[in-house]
C-alpha positions as CSV (number, residue, x, y, z in Angstrom):
1,M,-23.2,-10.5,7.7
2,P,-24.3,-7.1,8.9
3,R,-24.0,-4.0,6.7
4,N,-22.1,-2.0,9.2
5,P,-20.1,-4.0,12.0
6,L,-21.2,-2.9,15.4
7,P,-18.5,-2.4,18.1
8,L,-17.8,-5.5,20.2
9,P,-18.6,-5.5,23.9
10,G,-16.0,-3.2,25.7
11,R,-14.8,-1.6,22.6
12,S,-14.2,2.2,22.1
13,T,-16.0,3.5,19.3
14,D,-14.2,6.6,18.9
15,G,-10.7,6.2,20.3
16,G,-8.1,9.0,20.8
17,W,-6.3,10.4,18.0
18,L,-2.7,9.9,19.3
19,P,-2.5,6.2,18.4
20,V,-3.6,7.1,14.8
21,F,-0.9,9.7,14.5
22,A,1.7,7.2,16.0
23,L,0.8,4.6,13.5
24,A,0.8,7.2,10.7
25,A,4.2,8.2,11.5
26,I,5.5,4.6,11.6
27,T,4.0,3.8,8.3
28,L,5.5,7.2,6.8
29,L,8.9,6.3,8.0
30,V,9.0,2.5,7.3
31,Q,7.2,2.7,3.9
32,G,8.8,6.0,2.9
33,C,12.3,4.7,3.6
34,T,11.7,1.3,1.7
35,L,8.8,0.8,-0.5
36,M,8.2,4.4,-1.7
37,S,11.9,4.9,-2.3
38,L,12.5,1.7,-4.3
39,G,11.6,3.5,-7.6
40,V,14.3,5.9,-7.0
41,L,17.0,3.3,-5.7
42,L,16.3,1.1,-8.7
43,P,18.6,2.7,-11.3
44,G,21.5,2.5,-8.9
45,M,20.9,-1.0,-7.9
46,A,20.4,-2.1,-11.5
47,A,23.8,-0.4,-12.6
48,D,25.6,-2.8,-10.1
49,F,23.4,-5.9,-10.4
50,G,21.7,-5.7,-13.7
51,S,18.0,-6.5,-13.8
52,V,16.4,-6.2,-10.2
53,G,12.8,-6.4,-11.0
54,G,12.8,-9.9,-9.3
55,G,14.1,-8.3,-6.1
56,I,11.4,-5.9,-6.2
57,T,8.9,-8.7,-6.7
58,L,10.4,-10.5,-3.8
59,F,10.0,-7.6,-1.6
60,L,6.4,-7.3,-2.5
61,L,5.7,-11.1,-2.2
62,A,7.3,-11.2,1.2
63,M,5.2,-8.1,2.2
64,S,2.0,-9.8,1.3
65,L,2.8,-12.9,3.2
66,A,3.5,-10.9,6.3
67,S,0.2,-9.2,5.9
68,L,-1.4,-12.6,6.1
69,A,0.4,-13.6,9.2
70,A,-0.1,-10.2,10.8
71,G,-4.0,-10.7,11.1
72,W,-3.3,-13.9,13.2
73,A,-0.6,-12.2,15.2
74,L,-2.7,-9.2,16.2
75,E,-5.2,-11.6,17.7
76,R,-2.6,-13.7,19.6
77,L,0.5,-11.6,20.2
78,G,-0.8,-7.9,20.3
79,I,0.0,-4.9,18.3
80,R,3.3,-3.7,19.9
81,P,5.3,-6.9,19.6
82,L,4.2,-7.1,15.9
83,L,5.2,-3.6,15.2
84,L,8.5,-3.8,16.8
85,T,9.2,-7.1,15.0
86,G,8.2,-5.5,11.7
87,I,10.4,-2.4,12.2
88,L,13.5,-4.5,12.9
89,F,13.0,-6.6,9.9
90,S,12.5,-3.6,7.7
91,A,15.6,-2.0,8.7
92,S,17.7,-5.3,8.9
93,G,16.6,-6.4,5.4
94,F,17.6,-2.9,3.8
95,A,20.9,-3.0,5.6
96,L,21.6,-6.4,4.1
97,A,20.7,-5.3,0.6
98,A,22.9,-2.1,1.0
99,M,25.8,-4.2,1.9
100,A,25.2,-7.0,-0.6
101,Q,28.0,-7.8,-3.1
102,Q,26.1,-10.6,-4.7
103,Q,22.7,-10.7,-6.2
104,P,21.4,-13.6,-3.7
105,A,22.3,-11.4,-0.7
106,L,20.5,-8.4,-2.2
107,M,17.4,-10.6,-3.0
108,A,17.4,-11.9,0.7
109,G,17.7,-8.4,2.0
110,M,14.8,-7.3,-0.1
111,A,12.6,-10.3,1.0
112,L,13.5,-9.6,4.8
113,S,12.5,-5.9,4.5
114,G,9.3,-6.7,2.6
115,L,8.3,-9.1,5.5
116,G,9.0,-6.1,8.0
117,V,7.0,-3.5,6.0
118,G,4.0,-5.9,5.8
119,A,4.1,-6.6,9.5
120,S,4.5,-2.9,10.8
121,T,2.1,-0.9,8.5
122,I,-1.1,-1.3,6.6
123,V,-2.7,-4.4,8.3
124,P,-2.1,-3.5,11.9
125,G,-2.7,0.1,11.5
126,I,-6.1,-0.5,9.7
127,A,-7.2,-3.0,12.2
128,V,-6.6,-0.7,15.0
129,I,-8.3,2.0,13.5
130,T,-11.3,0.1,12.5
131,R,-11.5,-1.1,16.2
132,H,-11.2,2.4,17.8
133,H,-12.9,4.8,15.3
134,A,-16.1,3.3,14.3
135,R,-17.9,6.6,13.8
136,R,-15.2,8.5,12.2
137,R,-13.4,5.6,10.4
138,G,-13.1,7.3,7.0
139,L,-11.3,10.3,8.4
140,A,-9.0,8.3,10.7
141,L,-8.2,6.0,7.8
142,A,-7.5,9.1,5.6
143,V,-5.1,10.4,8.3
144,F,-3.3,7.0,8.5
145,L,-3.1,6.3,4.8
146,G,-2.2,9.7,4.2
147,A,1.2,8.9,5.7
148,A,2.0,6.7,3.1
149,V,1.0,9.3,0.6
150,I,3.3,11.9,2.3
151,A,6.1,9.3,2.4
152,G,5.9,8.9,-1.2
153,A,6.0,12.6,-1.8
154,I,8.8,13.8,0.8
155,V,11.1,10.7,1.1
156,P,12.1,9.8,-2.4
157,P,13.6,13.2,-3.1
158,F,15.8,12.9,0.1
159,V,16.9,9.6,-1.2
160,G,17.6,10.9,-4.6
161,A,19.7,13.5,-3.1
162,A,21.8,11.1,-1.0
163,M,22.2,9.0,-4.0
164,A,23.6,12.0,-6.1
165,H,25.8,12.9,-3.2
166,W,27.1,9.5,-2.3
167,D,25.6,6.4,-3.8
168,W,22.5,4.0,-3.5
169,R,24.2,2.1,-0.7
170,I,24.8,5.0,1.5
171,A,21.3,6.2,0.8
172,M,20.0,2.9,1.9
173,L,21.9,2.9,5.1
174,L,20.7,6.3,5.9
175,C,17.0,5.0,5.5
176,V,18.1,2.2,7.9
177,G,19.4,4.6,10.5
178,T,16.2,6.7,10.2
179,I,13.8,3.8,10.8
180,L,15.8,2.4,13.8
181,L,16.1,5.8,15.6
182,A,12.7,7.2,15.1
183,C,10.1,4.2,15.0
184,P,10.6,2.2,18.3
185,P,9.6,5.2,20.5
186,L,6.4,5.7,18.5
187,V,5.3,2.1,19.3
188,L,4.7,3.0,23.0
189,L,1.9,5.4,21.8
190,V,-0.1,2.7,20.3
191,P,-2.5,0.6,22.3
192,G,-1.0,-2.8,23.6
193,Q,-4.0,-4.9,23.6
194,R,-4.9,-7.5,21.1
195,T,-7.5,-6.9,18.5
196,D,-9.8,-9.8,19.2
197,A,-13.1,-9.5,21.0
198,E,-12.5,-8.9,24.8
199,G,-8.9,-10.2,24.6
200,K,-10.0,-13.7,23.4
201,P,-9.2,-15.1,19.9
202,A,-12.3,-15.9,17.9
203,D,-13.0,-19.7,18.2
204,R,-14.1,-20.0,14.5
205,N,-12.2,-19.5,11.3
206,P,-13.8,-16.8,9.3
207,I,-11.8,-17.6,6.2
208,R,-14.1,-20.4,4.8
209,P,-17.4,-18.5,4.9
210,A,-15.7,-15.5,3.2
211,L,-14.4,-17.7,0.3
212,L,-18.0,-18.8,-0.3
213,N,-19.4,-15.2,-0.3
214,A,-19.7,-13.8,-3.8
215,N,-19.5,-10.3,-2.6
216,F,-16.3,-10.7,-0.8
217,L,-14.8,-12.4,-3.9
218,R,-15.8,-9.8,-6.2
219,L,-14.2,-7.2,-3.9
220,L,-11.0,-9.2,-3.6
221,L,-10.7,-9.5,-7.4
222,A,-11.5,-5.7,-8.0
223,L,-8.9,-4.7,-5.3
224,T,-6.3,-7.2,-6.9
225,L,-6.7,-5.6,-10.4
226,L,-6.3,-2.2,-8.9
227,Q,-3.2,-3.1,-7.0
228,L,-1.7,-4.7,-10.2
229,A,-2.4,-1.4,-12.1
230,I,-1.0,0.7,-9.2
231,N,2.2,-1.4,-8.7
232,G,2.7,-1.5,-12.4
233,V,3.0,2.4,-12.6
234,L,4.5,2.8,-9.1
235,F,7.8,1.3,-10.2
236,A,7.9,2.4,-13.8
237,A,6.6,6.0,-13.7
238,V,10.1,7.5,-13.2
239,D,11.7,5.4,-16.1
240,R,8.7,6.1,-18.2
241,L,8.8,9.8,-17.9
242,M,12.5,9.7,-18.5
243,E,11.9,7.5,-21.7
244,Q,9.8,10.4,-23.0
245,G,12.5,12.9,-22.5
246,F,12.4,14.1,-18.9
247,G,15.5,14.2,-16.9
248,Q,15.9,12.3,-13.6
249,S,15.1,15.2,-11.3
250,S,12.1,16.3,-13.2
251,A,10.7,12.7,-13.3
252,V,11.3,12.2,-9.6
253,L,9.5,15.6,-8.9
254,A,6.5,14.5,-11.1
255,Y,6.3,11.0,-9.2
256,S,6.5,12.8,-5.8
257,S,4.1,15.3,-6.7
258,A,1.6,12.7,-7.8
259,N,2.2,10.9,-4.5
260,L,1.8,14.2,-2.5
261,L,-1.7,14.8,-4.3
262,G,-3.1,11.8,-2.8
263,L,-3.1,13.3,0.7
264,P,-5.8,15.9,0.1
265,A,-7.5,13.1,-1.9
266,L,-7.6,10.9,1.0
267,L,-9.0,13.5,3.4
268,T,-11.7,14.5,1.0
269,G,-12.3,11.0,0.0
270,G,-12.6,9.8,3.7
271,M,-15.5,12.3,4.4
272,L,-17.1,11.5,1.2
273,A,-17.0,7.8,1.9
274,D,-18.4,8.4,5.3
275,R,-21.4,10.3,3.7
276,L,-21.9,8.6,0.3
277,G,-20.7,5.1,1.1
278,A,-17.7,3.1,0.3
279,R,-18.7,1.4,-2.8
280,R,-19.5,4.5,-4.7
281,S,-16.2,6.0,-3.5
282,L,-14.3,2.9,-4.7
283,L,-16.0,2.9,-8.1
284,A,-15.1,6.5,-8.8
285,T,-11.4,5.6,-7.8
286,A,-11.2,2.8,-10.3
287,L,-12.2,5.1,-13.1
288,L,-9.8,7.9,-12.1
289,L,-6.8,5.3,-11.8
290,A,-7.6,3.9,-15.3
291,L,-7.7,7.5,-16.8
292,G,-4.7,8.8,-14.9
293,T,-2.6,5.5,-15.8
294,A,-3.6,6.1,-19.6
295,T,-2.1,9.7,-19.5
296,L,1.3,8.2,-19.3
297,L,0.8,7.3,-23.0
298,G,-0.1,10.9,-23.8
299,A,1.3,12.5,-26.9
300,G,1.6,15.8,-25.1
301,M,4.0,14.5,-22.6
302,R,6.8,16.3,-23.8
303,D,5.2,19.8,-23.5
304,G,4.3,19.1,-20.0
305,A,0.4,18.7,-20.4
306,G,0.3,14.9,-20.2
307,V,2.6,14.8,-17.1
308,W,0.5,17.1,-15.1
309,L,-2.6,15.2,-16.0
310,F,-0.7,12.0,-14.7
311,V,0.1,13.9,-11.5
312,L,-3.5,15.0,-10.9
313,L,-5.5,11.8,-12.0
314,W,-3.1,9.0,-10.9
315,G,-2.1,10.8,-7.8
316,V,-5.8,10.9,-6.7
317,G,-6.8,7.5,-8.0
318,S,-3.7,5.5,-6.6
319,A,-4.3,6.9,-3.2
320,L,-7.8,5.7,-2.4
321,P,-8.4,2.0,-2.8
322,G,-6.8,1.1,0.5
323,Q,-9.1,3.5,2.2
324,S,-12.5,2.8,0.5
325,G,-11.6,-0.8,-0.2
326,S,-11.0,-1.5,3.6
327,M,-14.2,0.4,4.4
328,L,-16.1,-1.8,1.9
329,L,-14.6,-4.9,3.4
330,A,-15.8,-3.8,6.8
331,E,-19.3,-3.7,5.6
332,L,-19.1,-7.2,4.4
333,T,-17.7,-8.9,7.5
334,E,-18.5,-9.3,10.9
335,A,-16.4,-7.1,13.4
336,E,-14.7,-10.1,15.2
337,A,-13.6,-11.6,11.8
338,F,-12.3,-8.3,10.6
339,P,-8.6,-8.5,11.3
340,R,-8.0,-11.8,9.9
341,L,-10.0,-11.2,6.8
342,L,-8.2,-7.9,6.2
343,G,-5.1,-9.8,6.4
344,L,-6.3,-12.5,4.0
345,N,-7.4,-9.6,1.6
346,T,-4.4,-7.6,1.9
347,A,-2.1,-10.8,1.5
348,V,-3.9,-11.9,-1.7
349,V,-4.0,-8.5,-3.1
350,S,-0.4,-7.7,-2.3
351,L,0.8,-11.3,-3.5
352,L,-0.8,-10.9,-6.8
353,G,0.1,-7.2,-7.2
354,A,3.8,-8.2,-6.6
355,L,3.8,-9.7,-10.0
356,A,3.5,-6.3,-11.6
357,P,7.3,-5.3,-11.7
358,L,8.1,-8.6,-13.2
359,W,5.3,-8.3,-15.8
360,T,6.3,-4.7,-16.6
361,D,10.0,-6.0,-17.3
362,Q,8.6,-8.8,-19.6
363,M,6.1,-6.5,-21.5
364,R,8.7,-3.8,-21.9
365,A,11.1,-6.3,-23.4
366,A,8.4,-7.5,-25.8
367,G,7.2,-4.2,-26.8
368,G,10.5,-2.1,-26.5
369,S,9.0,0.6,-24.4
370,Y,6.7,1.2,-21.5
371,A,3.7,1.8,-23.9
372,L,2.4,-1.9,-23.8
373,P,2.6,-2.4,-20.0
374,I,1.0,1.1,-19.3
375,S,-1.9,0.2,-21.7
376,V,-2.4,-3.2,-19.8
377,Y,-2.6,-1.6,-16.3
378,A,-5.0,1.0,-17.5
379,A,-7.2,-1.7,-18.8
380,L,-7.0,-3.5,-15.5
381,A,-8.0,-0.7,-13.4
382,L,-11.0,0.0,-15.8
383,A,-12.0,-3.8,-15.5
384,A,-12.2,-3.4,-11.8
385,A,-15.2,-0.8,-12.1
386,P,-18.0,-3.3,-12.9
387,L,-16.9,-5.7,-10.3
388,I,-17.0,-2.9,-7.8
389,A,-20.4,-1.9,-8.9
390,S,-21.7,-5.4,-8.4
391,V,-20.8,-5.7,-4.9
392,R,-24.1,-5.3,-2.8
393,P,-23.4,-5.5,1.0
394,S,-26.4,-6.1,3.0
395,K,-28.1,-8.0,5.7
396,A,-28.7,-10.6,3.3
397,D,-25.3,-11.6,3.2
398,A,-25.3,-12.7,6.7
399,G,-24.9,-16.6,6.8
């Protein structure tokens, strides 16, 4: 496989930026109102239904399955139908969960919303950007993925305020209205063609060769470990900070600040990855994430030092795997195979990463606090580093 996939015939190597901003806005609204707000909504949902860790896991599992199907749908249906379907599912699922009176209805709503998020955000966005921005891919991915960072910073406080003024159900319905009103018009700004070469789906299946490629498998395992570490903290950070004495508003502020810090990290990381290479960038990301996760164990948490170390280190480390990981995947794959392999990679990583909230509940019950799960997630991030270091994309991989 070539180190850097060349643009296919007829492809633009440096497309306009308007589609990038449109995709970024859709991701900001869809992920911000659903995935990024779940940690804030969780206490209110748990008060009515008891433990809802299984619902979060269902959301993430459904999101990962949709990511797998999205790679196929991009080649056959086109980007706009996929985005519109995902937007509708995201909003409908959250509406069902908001109106649920029994736990099965809540679970069904979470699963439906997860399907929508997977179909309308990361996989289609990265695939389109990889097609149209071959020369400035790192920067374009930074803009796109930065939308999810901004979403995690600015949307949860609004959701928390709505919960404080009304309740979690009204907050979820406000998220539904925002998605339905704002996202469909943005779809018209995104290129409508399919992502396959010259409008024709690839004749061969790229999955089997990838599963026999050691570099691809090492990268897949490393990204899975990183996603487990990120998800484990993403849905536990607010509760962990409250466990250590912070009020809810202070804990949400720290969580939002950590997410917001990822935006300059993505912009800087994109430029550095374009210059220094995706592998070095991803390796540094794994080390930062491990250290940032470990700061949640810090003895100085109560005096504020530990929490700001968490904001700084975890905020940077958690933002970058999707950017540098996708760039490294592109170096390992042929250009026409990239959409489906991206879907496969995202699905597997997300599917296994979806187990983190359930594991967190189990480890917390066993240990009596969040100390055990936080330690495990820091170790997982650290274990990803040697795997990343061993990935060697080169022309020798072609087969």
